[in-house]
C-alpha positions in Angstrom: -19.1 27.7 34.1 -17.5 26.4 37.3 -14.6 24.7 35.6 -12.3 24.8 38.5 -14.8 23.4 41.0 -15.4 20.4 38.5 -11.7 19.9 38.4 -11.4 19.9 42.1 -14.5 17.7 42.7 -13.5 14.8 40.2 -9.7 15.0 40.1 -8.7 16.8 43.3 -6.5 19.5 41.5 -6.7 23.1 42.7 -6.1 24.7 39.3 -5.4 24.1 35.6 -2.0 23.7 34.0 -0.5 25.5 31.0 -3.3 26.2 28.3 -5.8 23.8 29.7 -8.2 26.4 30.9 -7.9 28.4 27.5 -8.9 25.2 25.6 -11.7 24.5 28.0 -13.2 27.9 27.7 -12.8 28.0 23.9 -14.7 24.6 23.3 -17.1 25.5 26.1 -18.1 28.6 24.0 -18.9 26.4 21.1 -15.8 27.3 19.0 -13.9 24.7 16.9 -10.6 24.4 18.7 -7.1 22.9 17.9 -5.1 22.3 21.0 -1.4 21.6 20.7 0.0 20.1 23.9 3.1 18.1 24.4 3.1 14.6 25.8 2.2 14.7 29.5 0.5 18.1 29.1 -2.9 16.8 30.4 -4.9 16.6 27.1 -7.8 14.6 28.7 -8.7 17.2 31.2 -9.3 19.8 28.4 -12.3 17.7 27.1 -13.5 15.9 30.2 -14.0 19.1 32.3 -16.0 21.1 29.8 -18.2 18.1 28.8 -19.2 17.7 32.6 -20.1 21.3 32.5 -22.3 21.0 29.5 -25.5 19.2 28.8 -25.3 16.2 26.5 -22.9 13.5 25.4 -19.2 14.1 24.5 -18.1 11.8 21.6 -14.3 11.0 21.8 -12.6 9.6 18.7 -9.3 7.8 19.6 -7.3 5.2 17.5 -6.2 2.9 20.2 -8.5 0.4 21.9 -6.2 0.0 24.9 -6.2 3.7 25.4 -10.0 3.8 25.0 -10.4 1.2 27.7 -8.0 2.9 30.1 -9.7 6.3 29.8 -13.2 4.8 30.3 -12.1 2.9 33.4 -10.5 6.0 34.8 -13.6 8.0 34.3 -15.6 5.3 36.0 -13.2 5.2 38.8 -14.0 9.0 39.4 -17.7 8.3 39.2 -18.3 9.6 35.8 -20.5 7.5 33.4 -18.6 6.5 30.3 -18.6 3.8 27.6 -16.7 2.7 24.6 -17.4 1.0 21.3 -14.8 -1.0 19.4 -14.6 -3.7 16.8 -14.0 -6.6 19.3 -17.5 -6.1 20.9 -20.5 -8.3 20.0 -23.1 -6.7 17.8 -25.8 -6.9 20.5 -23.5 -5.1 22.9 -22.7 -2.3 20.4 -26.5 -1.8 19.9 -27.2 -1.7 23.5 -24.3 0.9 24.3 -25.6 3.1 21.3 -29.2 2.9 22.5 -28.1 3.8 26.0 -26.2 6.8 24.6 -29.3 8.0 22.9 -31.2 7.8 26.3 -28.5 9.7 28.1 -26.8 7.0 30.1 -23.3 8.2 29.5 -21.5 11.4 29.6 -18.6 10.1 27.3 -18.7 7.7 24.4 -15.4 6.7 23.2 -15.2 5.3 19.6 -12.6 4.2 17.1 -12.4 6.2 13.7 -13.5 3.0 11.9 -16.7 3.1 13.5 -17.8 6.4 11.8 -18.5 4.8 8.5 -21.0 2.4 9.9 -24.5 3.2 8.8 -26.0 1.9 12.1 -23.7 4.2 14.1 -24.5 7.2 11.8 -28.3 6.6 12.2 -28.0 6.3 16.0 -25.7 9.3 16.3 -28.3 11.6 14.9 -30.6 10.7 17.7 -27.9 11.5 20.4 -27.7 14.8 22.2 -24.1 15.6 21.6 -22.3 18.6 23.3 -19.2 18.4 21.2 -16.8 16.0 19.5 -13.2 15.4 20.6 -10.7 14.2 18.1 -7.6 12.8 19.8 -4.3 12.2 18.0 -5.7 14.7 15.4 -2.5 14.5 13.3 -3.7 11.1 12.1 -6.1 12.9 9.9 -3.3 14.6 7.8 -1.6 12.8 5.0 1.4 15.0 5.5 1.8 13.7 9.0 3.8 10.9 10.3 1.0 8.6 11.3 -1.8 9.1 8.8 -4.9 6.9 9.4 -7.4 6.9 6.4 -10.2 6.1 8.6 -9.7 9.6 10.2 -11.0 11.0 7.0 -14.5 9.8 7.9 -14.6 12.3 10.8 -15.9 14.9 8.3 -19.2 12.6 8.1 -20.0 13.6 11.8 -19.7 17.2 11.0 -22.2 16.8 8.2 -24.6 14.9 10.4 -24.1 17.2 13.4 -23.4 20.6 11.7 -23.9 22.7 14.8 -21.6 20.5 17.0 -18.2 22.1 17.8 -15.0 19.9 17.4 -12.1 19.8 19.8 -8.9 18.4 18.0 -5.9 17.4 20.2 -2.4 16.4 19.3 1.0 16.4 20.8 2.9 16.5 17.6 2.1 18.7 14.5 4.3 20.8 12.2 2.8 24.1 10.9 1.6 22.5 7.6 -0.1 19.7 9.6 -1.8 22.3 11.9 -3.3 24.0 8.8 -4.3 20.6 7.2 -6.0 19.4 10.5 -8.4 22.5 10.6 -9.0 22.3 6.9 -9.9 18.5 6.9 -12.1 18.8 10.2 -14.0 21.8 8.5 -13.2 24.3 11.1 -15.6 27.2 10.8 -12.8 29.5 11.9 -9.1 29.0 12.4 -8.5 28.6 16.3 -5.2 27.3 17.5 -4.1 27.2 21.1 -0.6 26.1 21.5 1.4 25.2 24.5 5.1 25.4 24.2 6.8 22.2 23.5 9.8 23.0 25.5 10.6 20.6 28.4 13.1 22.4 30.6 13.4 19.3 33.0 14.1 16.9 30.0 17.8 16.6 28.8 17.7 15.4 25.1 21.1 13.6 24.2 22.7 11.8 21.4 25.2 9.3 22.6 27.8 7.7 20.3 28.8 4.1 21.3 30.7 1.2 19.6 28.0 -1.2 20.5 24.3 -0.5 21.3 24.4 -2.6 24.5 27.4 -0.7 25.8 25.5 2.6 25.4 22.5 1.2 27.2 24.5 -0.1 30.1 26.4 3.1 30.5 23.1 5.1 30.5 21.5 2.7 33.0 24.4 2.9 35.4 24.6 6.7 35.1 20.9 7.4 35.5 18.8 5.7 38.2 15.1 5.1 38.1 12.3 3.8 35.8 13.3 3.4 32.2 11.8 2.7 28.7 14.1 1.4 26.0 12.6 1.7 22.4 13.7 -0.6 19.6 12.2 -1.2 16.1 11.7 -5.0 16.0 9.9 -7.5 18.2 13.0 -9.9 18.1 15.5 -7.2 19.4 12.8 -6.3 22.0 12.8 -9.7 23.3 16.5 -10.4 23.1 17.6 -7.1 24.6 15.4 -7.6 27.6 16.8 -11.1 28.0 20.4 -9.7 28.0 19.6 -7.1 30.5 17.9 -9.8 32.8 21.1 -12.0 32.5 23.2 -9.0 33.6 21.0 -8.7 36.8 19.0 -5.7 35.5 15.2 -6.2 35.9 13.6 -5.9 32.5 10.6 -7.1 30.5 9.5 -6.5 27.0 6.3 -5.4 25.3 5.1 -5.4 21.7 1.9 -5.7 19.7 2.4 -9.4 19.3 1.7 -10.2 23.0 -1.8 -11.1 24.0 -3.7 -8.7 26.2 -3.1 -10.5 29.4 0.6 -10.5 28.9 0.6 -6.8 28.0 -1.5 -5.9 31.1 0.5 -7.9 33.4 4.0 -6.5 32.2 2.8 -2.9 32.1 1.3 -3.2 35.7 4.5 -4.7 37.0 6.6 -1.9 35.3 4.2 0.7 36.5 4.3 -0.4 40.2 8.2 -0.4 39.9 8.6 -4.1 40.3 10.4 -4.0 37.0 12.8 -1.2 36.3 13.2 -1.4 32.5 10.6 -1.8 29.8 12.0 -2.8 26.5 9.4 -1.9 23.9 8.5 -1.3 20.3 6.4 1.9 19.4 3.4 -0.3 20.5 4.0 0.8 24.1 3.4 4.2 25.6 0.2 5.7 24.3 -1.9 6.6 27.4 0.5 5.3 30.1 0.3 7.5 33.2 3.7 6.9 34.9 5.0 10.5 35.8 8.4 9.2 37.4 10.0 7.8 34.2 13.6 9.0 34.6 15.1 7.8 31.3 13.9 7.0 27.8 16.4 5.4 25.6 16.3 4.8 21.8 18.3 2.0 20.6 17.1 2.7 17.0 16.3 5.9 15.2 12.6 6.5 14.8 11.1 7.3 11.3 10.4 10.9 12.3 11.0 13.7 14.7 7.3 13.6 15.6 7.6 10.0 16.7 10.8 10.6 18.5 9.4 13.6 20.3 6.3 11.8 21.5 8.3 8.8 22.9 11.0 10.8 24.5 8.4 13.0 26.1 7.3 10.1 28.3 10.2 10.8 30.5 10.0 13.3 33.4 6.2 13.9 33.4 6.4 14.8 37.1 8.6 17.9 36.3 11.8 16.4 37.8 15.1 16.0 35.9 14.9 13.2 33.3 16.9 12.2 30.3 16.0 11.1 26.6 19.0 9.6 25.1 19.3 8.4 21.5 22.1 5.9 21.1 24.0 5.7 17.8 26.8 3.6 16.4 27.6 5.5 13.1 25.5 3.2 10.8 22.3 5.1 11.0 22.3 6.3 7.5 22.9 2.8 6.1 20.1 1.4 8.0 17.9 4.4 7.1 18.5 3.7 3.4 17.4 0.1 3.9 14.3 1.2 5.9 13.3 3.5 3.1 13.4 0.6 0.6 11.5 -1.6 2.8 8.8 1.0 3.5 8.3 1.8 0.0 8.8 -1.4 -2.2 8.6 -1.2 -5.9 5.1 -1.2 -7.6 6.2 -4.7 -9.1 6.7 -6.1 -5.6 3.3 -4.6 -4.5 1.6 -6.3 -7.4 3.2 -9.6 -6.6 2.2 -9.5 -2.9 -1.3 -8.8 -4.1 -1.3 -11.8 -6.3 0.1 -14.1 -3.7 -2.2 -12.8 -1.1 -5.3 -13.7 -3.3 -3.8 -17.2 -3.9 -3.0 -17.6 -0.1 -6.5 -16.6 0.8 -8.2 -18.5 -2.0 -9.6 -15.5 -3.8 -10.2 -16.2 -7.5 -10.0 -13.5 -10.2 -13.3 -11.6 -10.4 -14.3 -12.9 -7.0 -13.9 -11.5 -3.4 -16.0 -8.4 -3.1 -16.4 -7.8 0.6 -14.9 -11.1 1.5 -13.0 -11.2 4.8 -10.3 -13.8 5.7 -8.1 -14.5 8.6 -4.5 -13.6 7.5 -1.4 -15.2 9.3 1.3 -12.9 8.0 4.0 -15.0 9.4 2.9 -18.1 7.6 2.5 -16.1 4.5 6.1 -14.9 4.7 7.4 -18.3 5.3 5.4 -19.9 2.5 6.5 -17.3 -0.2 10.0 -16.4 1.3 9.2 -12.8 1.9 10.4 -10.4 4.7 7.5 -9.4 7.0 8.4 -5.7 7.0 8.2 -5.4 3.1 4.9 -7.5 3.1 3.5 -5.2 5.7 4.5 -2.1 3.6 3.0 -3.6 0.4 -0.3 -4.4 2.3 -0.3 -0.8 3.6 0.0 0.6 0.1 -2.7 -1.8 -1.2 -4.9 -0.6 1.6 -4.3 3.1 0.9 -5.0 2.5 -2.8 -8.4 1.0 -1.8 -7.9 -2.6 -2.9 -8.2 -4.2 0.7 -8.8 -3.5 4.3 -6.2 -4.8 6.8 -7.6 -5.3 10.2 -4.7 -5.5 12.6 -6.6 -5.1 16.0 -4.9 -6.0 19.2 -8.3 -7.0 20.6 -9.9 -10.0 19.4 -12.5 -11.4 21.8 -12.4 -14.7 23.8 -15.4 -17.1 23.4 -17.0 -19.1 26.1 -19.7 -21.7 26.4 -21.0 -23.5 29.6 -21.2 -27.2 29.0 -23.1 -28.5 32.0 -26.3 -27.4 33.9 -26.4 -24.4 36.2 -26.8 -26.7 39.3 -23.9 -28.9 38.3 -21.8 -25.9 37.7 -22.1 -24.1 40.9 -21.9 -27.3 42.9 -18.2 -27.6 42.0 -17.1 -24.0 42.1 -14.7 -22.5 44.5 -15.3 -18.8 45.8 -13.1 -17.3 43.1 -14.5 -19.3 40.3 -18.0 -18.5 41.6 -17.3 -14.7 41.4 -16.2 -15.1 37.9 -19.1 -17.2 36.6 -21.6 -14.9 38.3 -20.1 -12.0 36.5 -20.3 -13.9 33.1 -23.8 -14.6 33.7 -24.7 -11.0 34.6 -23.1 -9.8 31.3 -23.8 -12.5 28.7 -26.9 -14.4 27.7 -27.3 -17.6 25.9 -24.1 -18.9 27.2 -25.4 -22.3 28.1 -26.5 -22.9 24.4 -23.7 -21.6 22.1 -20.4 -19.9 22.3 -20.6 -16.3 23.4 -18.0 -13.5 23.0 -16.7 -12.3 26.3 -14.3 -9.5 27.5 -11.9 -10.4 30.3 -11.4 -6.6 31.0 -15.1 -6.3 31.9 -15.1 -9.4 34.1 -11.9 -8.0 35.8 -13.6 -4.7 36.5 -16.7 -6.3 37.7 -15.0 -8.8 40.0 -11.9 -6.8 41.1 -9.7 -9.9 40.0 -6.6 -9.5 38.0 -6.7 -10.6 34.3 -4.3 -13.5 34.7 -6.5 -15.0 37.6 -9.5 -14.8 35.4 -7.7 -16.4 32.5 -6.3 -19.2 34.6 -9.7 -19.9 36.3 -11.4 -20.2 32.9 -8.6 -22.5 31.6 -8.9 -24.7 34.7 -12.8 -24.9 34.4 -12.3 -25.9 30.8 -9.9 -28.7 31.7 -12.5 -29.9 34.1 -14.9 -30.0 31.1 -17.4 -27.7 32.8 -17.1 -25.2 30.1 -15.4 -24.6 26.7 -13.0 -21.6 26.6 -11.4 -20.2 23.4 -8.9 -17.5 24.5 -8.6 -14.3 22.5 -5.8 -14.3 20.0 -4.1 -11.7 17.9 -4.9 -12.7 14.2 -5.2 -10.0 11.6 -7.9 -10.1 8.9 -8.0 -8.9 5.3 -11.2 -7.7 3.7 -11.2 -7.4 -0.1 -12.9 -4.1 -1.0 -13.4 -4.9 -4.7 -13.3 -8.0 -6.9 -9.8 -9.5 -7.5 -8.2 -8.2 -10.5 -5.1 -9.1 -12.5 -2.0 -8.0 -10.8 -0.9 -5.9 -13.8 -4.1 -3.7 -13.1 -2.8 -2.6 -9.7 -2.0 1.0 -9.8 -0.7 3.4 -7.0 -1.5 7.1 -7.5 1.2 9.8 -7.0 -0.6 10.8 -3.7 -0.3 7.2 -2.4 3.3 6.5 -3.4 5.5 9.3 -4.8 4.1 12.1 -2.5 4.3 9.9 0.6 7.7 8.7 -0.5 9.0 12.3 -0.7 7.4 13.2 2.7 8.7 10.2 4.5 12.2 10.8 3.2 12.0 14.4 4.4 11.0 13.3 7.8 13.6 10.7 8.0 16.4 13.0 6.9 15.3 15.4 9.6 15.6 12.6 12.2 19.1 11.8 10.9 20.1 15.4 11.0 18.9 15.5 14.7 20.9 12.4 15.4 24.1 13.7 14.1 26.7 13.2 17.0 28.7 16.3 15.7 25.7 18.7 15.6 26.5 22.1 17.0 23.0 23.3 17.7 21.1 22.8 20.9 19.1 19.6 20.6 16.0 21.3 22.2 16.1 24.1 19.9 16.3 21.7 16.8 13.2 20.1 18.0 11.3 23.2 18.8 12.3 24.6 15.4 10.9 21.5 13.6 7.5 22.1 15.1 7.6 25.9 14.2 8.6 27.3 17.7 11.5 29.7 18.0 13.4 29.1 21.3 15.0 32.3 22.8 17.8 30.4 24.4 19.7 27.2 24.4 18.4 24.6 27.0 21.7 24.1 28.6 21.2 20.5 29.5 21.5 18.7 26.2 24.7 16.9 25.1 25.5 19.8 22.8 25.0 22.6 25.4 27.0 20.4 28.0 30.0 19.8 25.6 30.0 23.5 24.7 30.0 24.4 28.4 32.7 21.9 29.2 34.8 23.1 26.4 34.6 26.7 27.5 35.3 25.7 30.9 38.3 23.8 30.0 39.6 26.6 27.9 39.2 29.0 30.7 40.8 26.6 33.1 43.7 26.0 30.6 44.3 29.7 30.2 44.4 30.2 34.1 46.8 27.3 34.6 49.0 28.2 31.8 49.5 31.7 33.2 50.1 30.1 36.6 52.9 27.8 35.1 54.6 30.6 33.1 54.8 32.9 36.2 56.6 30.1 38.1 58.9 29.1 35.2 59.9 32.8 34.6 61.5 32.7 38.1 63.3 29.5 37.6 63.1 25.9 35.9 61.1 23.4 38.0 60.4 19.7 38.0 56.9 18.9 37.2 56.4 17.4 40.7 57.6 20.7 42.3 55.2 23.0 40.4 52.6 24.8 42.6 49.4 23.5 40.9 47.2 23.1 43.9 43.4 23.2 43.1 43.9 21.9 39.5 43.0 18.3 38.4 45.7 15.9 37.0 44.0 15.6 33.9 44.1 19.4 33.3 47.7 19.6 34.5 48.8 17.0 31.8 46.7 18.6 29.1 48.1 22.1 29.8 51.7 21.0 29.9 51.3 18.8 26.7 49.6 21.7 24.8 52.2 24.3 26.0 55.1 21.9 24.9 53.3 21.3 21.5 53.0 25.1 21.0 56.7 25.5 21.7 56.2 27.7 25.0 58.0 25.3 27.2 60.6 22.7 26.9 61.4 19.6 29.0 65.1 19.4 29.6 67.1 17.2 32.2 63.8 16.4 34.0 63.0 20.2 34.4 60.4 22.4 32.7 61.8 25.6 31.3 60.5 28.5 29.3 61.4 27.8 25.7 64.1 30.2 24.3 62.9 32.7 21.8 63.9 31.9 18.2 
């Protein structure tokens, strides 16, 4: 297999990095393979290169729609045929994409894990010629992991439908237990783990104690130039912190799941181009970003787990140059962690109450509701019933894992468009930009003169080469001129009831859903708190590597613990040197402080050494002169 020539032809690289080639050769030989590579290790190359060397289609299962779109667009940019299927696409477009996959139109087909349970997909899949299956973010299949997704359990159905097809599982974060569970749940024929060291020699992990979070952020931003990501837990803090930084003259913007796709795209692009230095974000930001020169990742809140922290911190320094991952603390982490645990796992009584209120809110009567789907405005729900969004979200998550409901919280609802005039009248009034957009609409979507049709602005943007905001504003302007009707896409979650509504007292949560998950969450949170301990005396990098089952042979030398230890050792050596120098002079005769020969020593060290010698009773200060203290 000419793997290197494929790499050079499509990506322009002369050779592979780390364990990329080992993974490629393993899956290329038809072996089930689990690849463990840290963030920025080049995971996509490990399945894209071997797929291009093999006959047939590569199915890629990934949980994020935005990441899916970015990867497909990147492949197309390199002249590689690829497509994706997600829940935002019209049914007809899904069928067309699946049929095209059967006839060999694509080399890569990206799908979300939720698609696997569809009978239509399963039927079409069996008629596709598939070379292998890639499971990205494979830790999501493990209930012991930090980011378990129930839909990932459906991956085993593909293995049953395509028993001879090998699987490549990829993840950047997995403990030894999770590694074993991934292979078990994906029905690996034989254990096969290829692991790249998680050590990042160019990345300095630090924990910084500050009285206020903003002070800590400003100190870090002043000390470390370059592009920066600041992670915080809430959308409100995200927005407020970006505003505060802008008011101080620091170019910042914010990013969270509540923004529409046009806002997300515009802000990410400006940050990526370097027009904005600071991206303040929730954990919704970062998956799939390709910005190698991030010099600083700050955490203004402690993540729920080492896995989450390691992945987010790892977005710094992908270019191999010096970078910093700083966790800012104020001493109140354990109090907030206890509150977070209570919110993450509300009582069974609370979960039952939320279920009953949810049914009332969505007009589902007892005995009714089987397979009924409703739009669910969680903010309106919380205002109506005086509940906190975080606890409601946790209760809904538990109800979903228990099989009562399905919560659809996609970032990607579709816009709808209908042309309200004749083709002749429409084109008579269009300027060149509008005409390009409308021609693209007509190429991709039929029946648009008759009824509302779902459209995808990202498709129009790729087709026309116009930015998303131009497309959005143009369609809005044409709607104002009453040439067409345009309903922009919105972020509105949906709830599907998977069974008939029951009385709230019948709601039950099994030990696997509640007690076991509560225990594992507590263990992960405690590990994170232990890492965040400002007084830790173990190298931060060693702590992280140990958590993932890797034994470091030496300290990193660049984290705050290693730096403090080195500074203390240097200070002790310097103190001993200066102490001996002062004693030698004072043994000859008493001397004023100003007349001591202390050339080459800092003022801070001089003051420290004299104060320490006086405190130890070695010297005394008498009549403005320093003297050797008389022996008792």
